[in-house]
MARBA-3410 file (N, C-alpha, C, O; in Angstrom, 1 decimal):
224
-92.4,-39.1,45.6,-93.5,-40.0,45.4,-94.1,-40.5,46.7,-93.3,-40.8,47.6 ~ -95.4,-40.4,46.9,-96.0,-40.9,48.1,-97.3,-41.6,47.8,-97.8,-41.5,46.7 ~ -97.9,-42.3,48.8,-99.1,-43.0,48.5,-100.3,-42.2,49.0,-100.3,-41.8,50.2 ~ -101.2,-42.0,48.1,-102.4,-41.3,48.5,-103.4,-42.2,49.2,-103.4,-43.4,49.0 ~ -104.3,-41.5,50.0,-105.3,-42.3,50.7,-106.6,-41.5,50.8,-106.6,-40.3,50.5
-107.7,-42.1,51.1,-108.9,-41.4,51.1,-108.9,-40.4,52.3,-108.2,-40.5,53.3 ~ -109.8,-39.4,52.2,-109.8,-38.4,53.3,-110.3,-38.9,54.6,-110.0,-38.4,55.7 ~ -111.0,-40.0,54.5,-111.6,-40.6,55.7,-110.6,-41.5,56.5,-110.9,-41.9,57.6 ~ -109.4,-41.7,55.9,-108.5,-42.6,56.5,-107.5,-42.0,57.6,-106.6,-42.7,58.1 ~ -107.7,-40.7,57.9,-106.9,-40.1,58.9,-105.6,-39.5,58.3,-105.5,-39.3,57.1
-104.6,-39.2,59.2,-103.4,-38.6,58.8,-102.6,-39.5,58.0,-102.7,-40.7,58.1 ~ -101.6,-38.9,57.2,-100.7,-39.7,56.4,-99.9,-40.6,57.3,-99.6,-41.8,56.9 ~ -99.4,-40.1,58.4,-98.6,-41.0,59.3,-99.4,-42.2,59.9,-98.8,-43.2,60.0 ~ -100.7,-42.0,60.1,-101.5,-43.1,60.6,-101.5,-44.2,59.6,-101.4,-45.4,59.9 ~ -101.7,-43.8,58.3,-101.8,-44.8,57.2,-100.4,-45.5,57.1,-100.4,-46.7,56.9
-99.3,-44.7,57.2,-98.0,-45.4,57.1,-97.9,-46.4,58.3,-97.4,-47.5,58.0 ~ -98.3,-46.0,59.5,-98.1,-46.9,60.6,-98.9,-48.2,60.4,-98.4,-49.3,60.7 ~ -100.1,-48.1,59.9,-101.0,-49.3,59.8,-100.7,-50.1,58.6,-100.8,-51.4,58.7 ~ -100.4,-49.5,57.5,-100.5,-50.3,56.2,-99.2,-50.3,55.4,-99.1,-51.2,54.6 ~ -98.3,-49.4,55.6,-97.2,-49.3,54.6,-95.8,-49.7,55.2,-94.9,-49.8,54.4
-95.7,-49.9,56.5,-94.4,-50.1,57.0,-94.2,-51.5,57.6,-93.1,-51.9,57.9 ~ -95.3,-52.3,57.7,-95.2,-53.6,58.3,-95.3,-54.7,57.2,-96.2,-54.6,56.3 ~ -94.4,-55.6,57.2,-94.5,-56.7,56.2,-94.7,-58.0,56.9,-94.3,-58.2,58.1 ~ -95.3,-59.0,56.2,-95.7,-60.3,56.8,-94.9,-61.3,56.0,-94.9,-61.3,54.8 ~ -94.2,-62.2,56.7,-93.3,-63.2,56.0,-93.5,-64.6,56.5,-93.9,-64.8,57.6
-93.2,-65.6,55.6,-93.2,-67.0,56.0,-91.7,-67.3,56.3,-90.8,-67.1,55.4 ~ -91.5,-68.0,57.4,-90.1,-68.2,57.9,-90.0,-69.7,58.4,-91.0,-70.3,58.7 ~ -88.8,-70.2,58.5,-88.7,-71.6,59.1,-89.1,-71.4,60.6,-88.9,-70.4,61.2 ~ -89.6,-72.5,61.1,-90.1,-72.5,62.5,-89.0,-72.4,63.5,-89.2,-72.2,64.7 ~ -87.7,-72.6,63.0,-86.6,-72.5,63.9,-86.1,-71.1,64.1,-85.2,-70.8,65.0
-86.6,-70.1,63.3,-86.1,-68.8,63.4,-86.5,-68.1,64.7,-87.6,-68.3,65.3 ~ -85.5,-67.4,65.3,-85.8,-66.5,66.4,-86.1,-65.1,65.9,-85.9,-64.8,64.7 ~ -86.5,-64.2,66.8,-86.7,-62.8,66.3,-85.4,-62.2,65.9,-85.3,-61.3,65.0 ~ -84.3,-62.6,66.5,-83.0,-62.1,66.1,-82.6,-62.6,64.7,-82.0,-61.8,64.0 ~ -82.9,-63.8,64.4,-82.7,-64.3,63.1,-83.4,-63.5,62.0,-82.9,-63.2,61.0
-84.7,-63.2,62.4,-85.6,-62.5,61.5,-85.0,-61.1,61.2,-85.0,-60.6,60.1 ~ -84.6,-60.4,62.3,-84.0,-59.1,62.2,-82.7,-59.1,61.3,-82.5,-58.3,60.5 ~ -81.9,-60.2,61.6,-80.6,-60.3,60.8,-80.9,-60.4,59.3,-80.1,-59.8,58.5 ~ -81.9,-61.2,58.9,-82.2,-61.4,57.5,-82.7,-60.2,56.8,-82.6,-60.0,55.6 ~ -83.4,-59.3,57.6,-84.2,-58.2,56.9,-83.6,-56.8,57.2,-84.1,-55.8,56.7
-82.5,-56.7,58.1,-82.0,-55.4,58.4,-81.3,-54.7,57.2,-81.1,-53.5,57.3 ~ -80.9,-55.5,56.2,-80.2,-54.9,55.1,-81.1,-54.0,54.2,-80.6,-53.2,53.4 ~ -82.4,-54.1,54.4,-83.3,-53.3,53.6,-83.7,-52.0,54.2,-84.4,-51.2,53.6 ~ -83.4,-51.8,55.5,-83.8,-50.5,56.1,-83.8,-50.6,57.6,-83.4,-51.6,58.2 ~ -84.2,-49.5,58.3,-84.2,-49.4,59.7,-85.4,-50.2,60.3,-86.5,-49.8,60.0
-85.2,-51.2,61.1,-86.3,-52.0,61.6,-86.7,-51.5,63.0,-85.9,-51.2,63.9 ~ -88.0,-51.2,63.1,-88.5,-50.8,64.4,-88.7,-51.9,65.3,-88.4,-51.9,66.5 ~ -89.3,-53.0,64.8,-89.4,-54.2,65.6,-89.6,-55.5,64.7,-90.1,-55.3,63.6 ~ -89.3,-56.6,65.2,-89.7,-57.9,64.6,-90.5,-58.7,65.6,-90.3,-58.6,66.8 ~ -91.4,-59.5,65.1,-92.2,-60.4,66.0,-92.5,-61.7,65.2,-92.7,-61.7,64.0
-92.5,-62.8,66.0,-92.8,-64.1,65.4,-94.1,-64.6,66.0,-94.4,-64.5,67.2 ~ -95.0,-65.0,65.1,-96.3,-65.5,65.6,-96.2,-66.9,66.1,-95.6,-67.8,65.5 ~ -96.7,-67.1,67.4,-96.5,-68.3,68.0,-97.9,-68.9,68.4,-98.9,-68.2,68.6 ~ -97.9,-70.2,68.5,-99.1,-71.0,69.0,-99.4,-70.6,70.4,-98.5,-70.7,71.3 ~ -100.6,-70.1,70.7,-100.9,-69.6,72.0,-100.9,-70.7,73.1,-100.6,-70.4,74.3
-101.1,-71.9,72.7,-101.1,-73.0,73.6,-99.7,-73.6,73.9,-99.3,-73.8,75.0 ~ -98.9,-73.9,72.8,-97.6,-74.5,73.0,-96.5,-73.6,73.0,-95.4,-73.9,73.5 ~ -96.7,-72.3,72.5,-95.6,-71.4,72.5,-94.6,-71.6,71.3,-93.6,-70.9,71.2 ~ -94.9,-72.5,70.4,-94.1,-72.8,69.3,-94.4,-71.8,68.2,-95.5,-71.4,68.0 ~ -93.3,-71.6,67.4,-93.5,-70.7,66.2,-94.4,-71.3,65.2,-94.4,-72.5,65.0
-95.3,-70.5,64.6,-96.1,-70.9,63.5,-95.4,-70.8,62.1,-96.0,-71.2,61.1 ~ -94.2,-70.3,62.1,-93.5,-70.2,60.9,-93.9,-68.9,60.1,-93.8,-68.8,58.9 ~ -94.4,-67.9,60.9,-94.8,-66.6,60.3,-94.3,-65.5,61.2,-94.2,-65.7,62.4 ~ -94.1,-64.4,60.6,-93.6,-63.3,61.4,-93.9,-61.9,60.7,-94.2,-61.8,59.6 ~ -93.7,-60.9,61.5,-93.9,-59.5,61.1,-92.5,-58.8,61.2,-91.7,-59.0,62.1
-92.2,-57.9,60.2,-91.1,-57.0,60.3,-91.6,-55.6,60.1,-92.3,-55.3,59.1 ~ -91.4,-54.7,61.0,-91.9,-53.3,60.9,-90.7,-52.4,60.7,-89.8,-52.3,61.5 ~ -90.7,-51.6,59.6,-89.7,-50.7,59.2,-90.1,-49.2,59.6,-91.3,-49.0,59.9 ~ -89.2,-48.3,59.6,-89.5,-46.9,59.9,-90.1,-46.2,58.7,-90.9,-45.3,58.9 ~ -89.8,-46.7,57.5,-90.3,-46.0,56.3,-91.0,-47.0,55.4,-90.6,-48.1,55.3
-92.0,-46.5,54.7,-92.7,-47.3,53.7,-91.7,-47.8,52.6,-91.9,-48.9,52.1 ~ -90.8,-46.9,52.2,-89.9,-47.3,51.1,-89.0,-48.5,51.5,-88.6,-49.3,50.7 ~ -88.7,-48.6,52.8,-87.9,-49.7,53.3,-88.7,-51.0,53.2,-88.1,-52.0,52.8 ~ -89.9,-50.9,53.6,-90.8,-52.1,53.6,-91.0,-52.6,52.1,-90.9,-53.8,51.8 ~ -91.2,-51.6,51.2,-91.3,-51.9,49.8,-90.1,-52.6,49.2,-90.1,-53.5,48.4
-88.9,-52.1,49.6,-87.6,-52.6,49.2,-87.5,-54.1,49.7,-87.0,-54.9,48.9 ~ -87.8,-54.3,50.9,-87.7,-55.7,51.5,-88.6,-56.6,50.7,-88.2,-57.7,50.4 ~ -89.8,-56.2,50.4,-90.7,-57.1,49.6,-90.2,-57.4,48.2,-90.3,-58.5,47.8 ~ -89.6,-56.4,47.6,-89.1,-56.5,46.2,-87.8,-57.4,46.2,-87.6,-58.2,45.3 ~ -86.9,-57.2,47.2,-85.6,-57.7,47.1,-85.3,-59.0,47.9,-84.3,-59.7,47.7
-86.1,-59.3,48.9,-85.8,-60.4,49.8,-86.1,-61.7,49.0,-86.8,-61.7,48.0 ~ -85.5,-62.8,49.5,-85.7,-64.1,48.8,-87.2,-64.4,48.7,-88.0,-64.2,49.6 ~ -87.6,-65.0,47.5,-89.0,-65.2,47.3,-89.6,-66.3,48.2,-90.8,-66.3,48.4 ~ -88.7,-67.1,48.8,-89.2,-68.1,49.7,-89.8,-67.5,51.0,-90.6,-68.2,51.6 ~ -89.6,-66.2,51.3,-90.2,-65.6,52.4,-91.6,-65.2,52.2,-92.4,-64.9,53.1
-92.0,-65.2,50.9,-93.4,-64.8,50.5,-93.8,-63.5,51.2,-94.9,-63.3,51.7 ~ -92.9,-62.5,51.1,-93.2,-61.2,51.8,-94.3,-60.4,51.2,-94.3,-60.2,49.9 ~ -95.2,-59.9,52.0,-96.3,-59.0,51.5,-96.5,-57.9,52.6,-96.0,-58.1,53.7 ~ -97.2,-56.9,52.2,-97.6,-55.9,53.2,-98.6,-56.5,54.2,-99.5,-57.2,53.7 ~ -98.4,-56.3,55.4,-99.3,-56.8,56.4,-100.6,-56.1,56.5,-100.7,-54.9,56.2
-101.7,-56.8,56.8,-103.0,-56.1,57.0,-102.9,-55.2,58.2,-102.1,-55.4,59.1 ~ -103.7,-54.2,58.3,-103.8,-53.3,59.5,-104.1,-54.1,60.7,-104.7,-55.1,60.7 ~ -103.6,-53.6,61.8,-103.8,-54.3,63.1,-105.2,-54.5,63.5,-105.5,-55.3,64.3 ~ -106.1,-53.6,63.0,-107.5,-53.8,63.4,-108.2,-54.9,62.7,-109.4,-55.2,63.0 ~ -107.5,-55.6,61.8,-108.1,-56.8,61.2,-107.6,-58.0,62.0,-106.4,-58.0,62.4
-108.4,-59.0,62.2,-108.0,-60.2,63.0,-106.8,-60.8,62.4,-106.8,-61.2,61.2 ~ -105.8,-61.0,63.3,-104.5,-61.5,62.8,-104.7,-63.0,62.4,-104.1,-63.4,61.4 ~ -105.6,-63.7,63.1,-105.8,-65.1,62.7,-106.4,-65.2,61.4,-106.1,-66.1,60.6 ~ -107.4,-64.3,61.1,-108.0,-64.3,59.8,-107.0,-64.0,58.7,-107.0,-64.7,57.6 ~ -106.1,-63.1,58.9,-105.1,-62.7,58.0,-104.1,-63.9,57.7,-103.8,-64.1,56.6
-103.7,-64.5,58.8,-102.8,-65.7,58.7,-103.5,-66.8,57.8,-102.8,-67.4,57.0 ~ -104.8,-67.0,58.1,-105.5,-68.0,57.3,-105.5,-67.7,55.8,-105.2,-68.5,55.0 ~ -105.8,-66.4,55.5,-105.9,-66.0,54.1,-104.5,-66.1,53.5,-104.4,-66.4,52.3 ~ -103.5,-65.7,54.2,-102.1,-65.7,53.7,-101.7,-67.1,53.4,-101.2,-67.4,52.3 ~ -102.0,-68.1,54.3,-101.6,-69.5,54.0,-102.4,-70.0,52.8,-101.8,-70.6,51.9
-103.7,-69.6,52.7,-104.5,-70.1,51.6,-103.9,-69.5,50.3,-103.8,-70.2,49.3 ~ -103.6,-68.2,50.3,-103.0,-67.6,49.1,-101.7,-68.2,48.7,-101.5,-68.3,47.5 ~ -100.9,-68.5,49.6,-99.5,-68.9,49.3,-99.4,-70.4,49.1,-98.3,-70.9,48.8 ~ -100.4,-71.2,49.4,-100.3,-72.7,49.2,-101.2,-73.2,48.1,-100.8,-74.1,47.4 ~ -102.4,-72.6,48.0,-103.4,-73.2,47.1,-103.2,-72.7,45.6,-103.7,-73.4,44.7
-102.5,-71.6,45.4,-102.3,-71.1,44.1,-101.1,-71.6,43.4,-100.9,-71.3,42.2 ~ -100.2,-72.4,44.1,-99.1,-73.0,43.4,-99.5,-74.2,42.6,-100.3,-75.0,43.2 ~ -99.0,-74.4,41.4,-99.5,-75.5,40.6,-99.2,-76.9,41.1,-100.1,-77.7,41.3 ~ -97.9,-77.2,41.2,-97.5,-78.6,41.6,-96.0,-78.6,41.9,-95.3,-77.6,41.6 ~ -95.5,-79.7,42.5,-94.1,-79.9,42.7,-93.6,-79.2,43.9,-94.3,-78.8,44.8
-92.2,-79.1,44.0,-91.6,-78.6,45.2,-91.5,-77.1,45.1,-90.5,-76.5,44.8 ~ -92.6,-76.4,45.5,-92.7,-75.0,45.4,-92.8,-74.3,46.7,-92.6,-73.0,46.7 ~ -93.0,-74.9,47.8,-93.1,-74.2,49.0,-91.7,-74.0,49.6,-90.8,-74.9,49.4 ~ -91.5,-72.9,50.3,-90.1,-72.7,50.9,-89.7,-73.7,51.9,-90.6,-74.3,52.6 ~ -88.4,-73.8,52.1,-87.8,-74.6,53.2,-88.3,-76.0,53.2,-88.7,-76.6,54.2
-88.3,-76.6,52.0,-89.0,-77.9,51.8,-88.3,-79.1,52.5,-88.7,-80.2,52.5 ~ -87.1,-78.8,53.0,-86.4,-79.8,53.8,-87.1,-80.0,55.1,-86.7,-81.0,55.8 ~ -88.0,-79.1,55.5,-88.6,-79.2,56.8,-90.0,-79.9,56.7,-90.8,-79.5,55.9 ~ -90.2,-80.9,57.6,-91.5,-81.6,57.5,-92.7,-80.8,57.5,-93.7,-81.0,56.8 ~ -92.7,-79.7,58.3,-93.9,-78.9,58.5,-94.3,-78.2,57.2,-95.5,-77.9,56.9
-93.3,-77.8,56.4,-93.6,-77.2,55.1,-94.0,-78.2,54.0,-94.8,-78.0,53.2 ~ -93.3,-79.4,54.1,-93.5,-80.4,53.1,-95.0,-80.9,53.2,-95.5,-81.3,52.2 ~ -95.5,-80.9,54.4,-96.9,-81.4,54.5,-97.8,-80.5,53.8,-98.8,-81.0,53.2 ~ -97.6,-79.2,53.7,-98.4,-78.3,52.9,-98.3,-78.7,51.4,-99.3,-78.8,50.7 ~ -97.1,-78.9,51.0,-96.9,-79.2,49.6,-97.6,-80.5,49.2,-98.3,-80.5,48.1
-97.6,-81.5,50.0,-98.2,-82.8,49.6,-99.7,-82.6,49.6,-100.4,-83.2,48.8 ~ -100.3,-81.9,50.6,-101.7,-81.7,50.7,-102.3,-80.8,49.6,-103.4,-81.0,49.1 ~ -101.5,-79.8,49.1,-102.1,-78.9,48.2,-101.6,-79.1,46.8,-102.1,-78.3,45.9 ~ -100.7,-80.0,46.5,-100.2,-80.2,45.2,-101.2,-80.6,44.1,-101.0,-80.4,42.9 ~ -102.4,-81.0,44.6,-103.4,-81.4,43.6,-104.1,-80.2,43.0,-104.8,-80.4,42.0
-103.9,-79.1,43.6,-104.5,-77.9,43.0,-103.8,-77.5,41.7,-102.6,-77.4,41.7 ~ -104.5,-77.4,40.6,-103.9,-77.3,39.3,-104.0,-76.0,38.6,-103.7,-75.8,37.4 ~ -104.3,-74.9,39.4,-104.4,-73.6,38.8,-103.0,-73.2,38.3,-102.0,-73.2,39.1 ~ -102.9,-72.8,37.1,-101.6,-72.4,36.5,-101.2,-71.0,36.8,-101.9,-70.1,36.5 ~ -100.1,-70.8,37.6,-99.7,-69.5,38.0,-98.8,-68.9,36.9,-97.9,-69.6,36.4
-98.9,-67.6,36.7,-98.0,-66.9,35.8,-97.8,-65.5,36.2,-98.4,-65.0,37.2 ~ -97.0,-64.7,35.5,-96.8,-63.3,35.7,-97.8,-62.4,35.1,-97.8,-61.2,35.3 ~ -98.7,-63.0,34.3,-99.7,-62.3,33.5,-101.1,-62.5,34.0,-101.5,-63.7,34.3 ~ -101.9,-61.5,34.1,-103.3,-61.6,34.5,-104.3,-61.0,33.5,-103.9,-60.1,32.7 ~ -105.4,-61.6,33.5,-106.6,-61.1,32.7,-107.6,-60.5,33.6,-107.9,-61.0,34.7
-108.0,-59.2,33.3,-109.0,-58.5,34.1,-110.2,-58.3,33.2,-110.2,-57.7,32.1 ~ -111.4,-58.8,33.7,-112.7,-58.6,33.0,-113.6,-57.8,33.8,-113.7,-58.0,35.0 ~ -114.4,-56.9,33.2,-115.3,-56.0,33.8,-116.6,-55.9,33.0,-116.5,-55.9,31.8 ~ -117.7,-55.8,33.7,-119.0,-55.5,33.0,-119.0,-54.1,32.4,-119.7,-53.8,31.4 ~ -118.2,-53.2,33.0,-118.2,-51.8,32.5,-116.8,-51.5,31.8,-115.9,-52.2,32.1
-116.8,-50.5,31.0,-115.5,-50.1,30.3,-114.4,-49.8,31.4,-114.7,-49.2,32.4 ~ -113.2,-50.1,31.0,-112.1,-49.8,31.9,-111.3,-48.6,31.4,-111.2,-48.5,30.1 ~ -110.8,-47.8,32.2,-110.0,-46.7,31.8,-108.5,-47.0,32.1,-108.1,-47.3,33.2 ~ -107.7,-46.9,31.0,-106.3,-47.3,31.1,-105.6,-46.7,32.3,-104.9,-47.4,33.0 ~ -105.6,-45.4,32.4,-104.8,-44.7,33.5,-105.3,-45.2,34.9,-104.4,-45.4,35.7
-106.6,-45.3,35.0,-107.1,-45.7,36.4,-106.8,-47.1,36.7,-106.4,-47.4,37.8 ~ -106.9,-48.0,35.7,-106.6,-49.4,36.0,-105.1,-49.6,36.2,-104.7,-50.4,37.1 ~ -104.3,-48.9,35.5,-102.8,-48.9,35.7,-102.5,-48.5,37.1,-101.7,-49.1,37.8 ~ -103.1,-47.4,37.6,-102.8,-46.9,38.9,-103.2,-47.9,40.0,-102.6,-48.0,41.0 ~ -104.4,-48.6,39.7,-104.9,-49.6,40.7,-103.9,-50.7,40.8,-103.5,-51.1,41.9
-103.5,-51.3,39.7,-102.6,-52.5,39.7,-101.1,-52.1,40.0,-100.4,-53.0,40.4 ~ -100.8,-50.8,39.8,-99.5,-50.4,40.2,-99.2,-50.3,41.7,-98.1,-50.1,42.1 ~ -100.3,-50.4,42.5,-100.1,-50.4,43.9,-99.3,-51.7,44.4,-98.7,-51.7,45.4 ~ -99.4,-52.7,43.5,-98.6,-53.9,43.8,-97.2,-53.7,43.1,-97.2,-53.5,41.9 ~ -96.1,-53.8,43.8,-94.8,-53.6,43.1,-94.5,-54.6,42.0,-94.9,-55.7,42.0
-93.9,-54.0,40.9,-93.4,-54.9,39.8,-94.3,-54.9,38.6,-94.1,-55.7,37.7 ~ -95.2,-53.9,38.5,-96.1,-53.8,37.3,-95.3,-53.5,36.1,-94.5,-52.5,36.1 ~ -95.4,-54.3,35.0,-94.6,-54.0,33.8,-95.5,-53.3,32.7,-95.0,-52.4,32.1 ~ -96.7,-53.8,32.5,-97.6,-53.1,31.6,-99.0,-53.5,31.9,-99.4,-54.5,32.5 ~ -99.9,-52.6,31.4,-101.3,-52.7,31.5,-101.9,-52.3,30.2,-101.8,-51.2,29.7
-102.6,-53.3,29.5,-103.2,-53.1,28.2,-104.7,-53.2,28.3,-105.2,-54.3,28.4 ~ -105.4,-52.1,28.2,-106.9,-52.1,28.3,-107.5,-52.2,26.9,-107.1,-51.5,26.0 ~ -108.5,-53.1,26.8,-109.2,-53.3,25.5,-110.7,-53.1,25.8,-111.1,-53.2,26.9 ~ -111.5,-52.9,24.7,-112.9,-52.6,24.9,-113.7,-53.4,23.8,-113.3,-53.3,22.7 ~ -114.8,-54.0,24.2,-115.6,-54.7,23.3,-116.7,-53.7,22.9,-117.6,-53.3,23.7
-116.7,-53.3,21.6,-117.7,-52.2,21.2,-119.1,-52.7,21.1,-120.0,-51.9,21.1 ~ -119.3,-54.1,21.1,-120.6,-54.6,21.0,-121.3,-54.7,22.4,-122.5,-54.5,22.5 ~ -120.5,-55.1,23.4,-121.1,-55.3,24.7,-120.8,-54.2,25.7,-121.4,-54.1,26.8 ~ -119.9,-53.3,25.4,-119.5,-52.2,26.3,-118.7,-52.7,27.5,-118.5,-51.9,28.4 ~ -118.3,-54.0,27.5,-117.6,-54.5,28.7,-116.1,-54.2,28.6,-115.7,-53.8,27.5
-115.4,-54.4,29.7,-114.0,-54.0,29.7,-113.1,-55.3,29.8,-113.5,-56.2,30.4 ~ -111.9,-55.2,29.2,-111.0,-56.3,29.3,-109.6,-55.7,29.3,-109.3,-54.8,28.6 ~ -108.7,-56.3,30.1,-107.3,-55.8,30.1,-106.4,-57.0,30.4,-106.7,-58.0,31.0 ~ -105.1,-56.8,30.0,-104.1,-57.7,30.3,-103.0,-57.0,31.1,-102.6,-55.9,30.8 ~ -102.7,-57.6,32.3,-101.7,-57.0,33.2,-100.5,-57.9,33.3,-100.7,-59.2,33.4
-99.3,-57.4,33.3,-98.2,-58.2,33.5,-97.2,-57.6,34.5,-97.0,-56.4,34.6 ~ -96.7,-58.5,35.4,-95.8,-58.1,36.5,-94.4,-58.7,36.2,-94.3,-59.7,35.4 ~ -93.4,-58.2,36.9,-92.0,-58.7,36.7,-91.8,-60.1,37.3,-90.9,-60.8,37.0 ~ -92.6,-60.4,38.4,-92.5,-61.7,39.0,-93.9,-62.3,39.2,-94.9,-61.6,39.3 ~ -93.9,-63.6,39.3,-95.2,-64.3,39.6,-95.7,-64.0,41.0,-96.9,-64.0,41.2
-94.8,-63.7,41.9,-95.2,-63.4,43.3,-96.1,-62.2,43.3,-97.1,-62.1,44.0 ~ -95.7,-61.1,42.5,-96.5,-59.9,42.4,-97.8,-60.2,41.8,-98.8,-59.7,42.3 ~ -97.8,-61.0,40.8,-99.1,-61.3,40.1,-100.1,-62.1,41.1,-101.3,-61.8,41.1 ~ -99.5,-63.0,41.8,-100.3,-63.8,42.8,-100.9,-62.8,43.8,-102.1,-62.9,44.2 ~ -100.1,-61.9,44.3,-100.6,-60.9,45.3,-101.7,-60.0,44.7,-102.7,-59.7,45.4
-101.4,-59.6,43.5,-102.4,-58.7,42.8,-103.8,-59.4,42.6,-104.8,-58.8,42.9 ~ -103.7,-60.7,42.2,-104.9,-61.5,42.1,-105.6,-61.7,43.4,-106.8,-61.5,43.5 ~ -104.8,-62.0,44.4,-105.4,-62.2,45.8,-106.1,-60.9,46.3,-107.1,-61.0,46.9 ~ -105.5,-59.8,46.0,-106.1,-58.5,46.5,-107.2,-57.9,45.7,-108.1,-57.3,46.2 ~ -107.1,-58.1,44.4,-108.0,-57.4,43.5,-109.1,-58.2,42.8,-110.0,-57.6,42.2
-109.0,-59.5,42.9,-110.1,-60.3,42.3,-111.4,-60.1,43.2,-111.3,-60.3,44.4 ~ -112.4,-59.6,42.5,-113.6,-59.3,43.3,-113.7,-57.9,43.8,-114.7,-57.4,44.3 ~ -112.6,-57.1,43.6,-112.6,-55.7,44.0,-113.6,-54.9,43.2,-113.7,-55.1,42.0 ~ -114.3,-54.0,43.8,-115.4,-53.2,43.1,-114.8,-52.0,42.5,-114.4,-51.0,43.3 ~ -114.7,-51.9,41.2,-114.2,-50.8,40.5,-114.9,-50.6,39.2,-114.8,-51.5,38.3
-115.6,-49.5,39.0,-116.1,-48.6,40.0,-117.0,-49.3,41.0,-117.4,-50.4,40.7 ~ -117.4,-48.6,42.1,-118.2,-49.3,43.1,-119.5,-49.9,42.5,-120.2,-49.3,41.7 ~ -119.7,-51.2,42.9,-120.8,-51.9,42.3,-120.5,-52.8,41.2,-121.3,-53.7,40.8 ~ -119.3,-52.6,40.6,-118.8,-53.5,39.5,-117.6,-54.3,39.9,-116.5,-53.7,40.1 ~ -117.8,-55.6,40.1,-116.7,-56.4,40.6,-115.8,-56.8,39.4,-116.2,-57.3,38.4
-114.5,-56.7,39.7,-113.5,-57.1,38.7,-113.2,-58.6,38.8,-113.2,-59.2,39.9 ~ -113.1,-59.3,37.7,-112.7,-60.7,37.7,-111.2,-60.8,37.2,-110.9,-60.3,36.1 ~ -110.4,-61.3,38.1,-108.9,-61.4,37.8,-108.5,-62.8,37.8,-108.7,-63.5,38.8 ~ -107.9,-63.3,36.7,-107.4,-64.7,36.5,-106.0,-64.7,35.9,-105.6,-63.7,35.3 ~ -105.3,-65.8,36.1,-104.0,-65.9,35.5,-104.1,-66.2,34.0,-105.0,-66.9,33.5
-103.1,-65.6,33.2,-103.0,-66.0,31.8,-101.7,-66.6,31.6,-100.7,-66.3,32.3 ~ -101.6,-67.6,30.7,-100.3,-68.2,30.4,-99.4,-67.2,29.8,-99.7,-66.4,28.9 ~ -98.1,-67.2,30.3,-97.1,-66.2,29.8,-95.9,-66.9,29.1,-95.0,-66.2,28.8 ~ -96.0,-68.2,29.0,-95.0,-68.9,28.3,-93.8,-69.3,29.2,-92.9,-70.0,28.8 ~ -93.9,-68.9,30.5,-92.8,-69.3,31.4,-93.0,-70.6,32.0,-94.1,-71.2,31.9
-92.0,-71.1,32.7,-92.1,-72.4,33.4,-92.9,-72.3,34.6,-92.4,-71.6,35.6 ~ -94.1,-72.8,34.7,-94.9,-72.6,35.9,-94.4,-73.2,37.1,-94.7,-72.7,38.2 ~ -93.5,-74.2,37.0,-93.0,-74.8,38.2,-92.0,-73.9,39.0,-91.7,-74.1,40.1 ~ -91.6,-72.8,38.3,-90.7,-71.9,38.9,-91.4,-71.2,40.1,-90.8,-70.3,40.7
END
């Protein structure tokens, strides 16, 4: 099994280097690069670890990168590491790192419904996020609703959402009166569903047709 890419994206190794072997994680600000390596070395061979620091003070921002030698190792780390790390595939280096950090923080703080849900909540810097963002009431679940102006094709939509690890099922339905498309997507974890919504809400499929992706209630305890 390998990941396909467009012909314009260069060699397979280039794509692996940029998109498939680096993960981005949220960590305590007390972590050193050695601590980060120690926590993630069980998932594969690490090429390097780096911690993002404030350019002015030199203090850790509580975010870091881990680069593995193989995409499978990065995927395993995302699947198996503690959920508190909020591990995701890192954006390519040609995207502004500050922009990516901002989007990552927004995705991982604003979509949690309420209560003590941010990692390492014994630390003041993380608790401040929880207090500021707890008013956001969007209900997070493992299940997503996908709406499209155009009909959806089961196999193609499954392949699209299966790019995010943990896809359990994809059920495509069609409205015979309006010709629009509707589907229900479910992942094994809420973390996967959050990442899929973050990446694919507004995605153009097919080109010119933006997908609308929202959370559906799945009966689970949202505070989890």
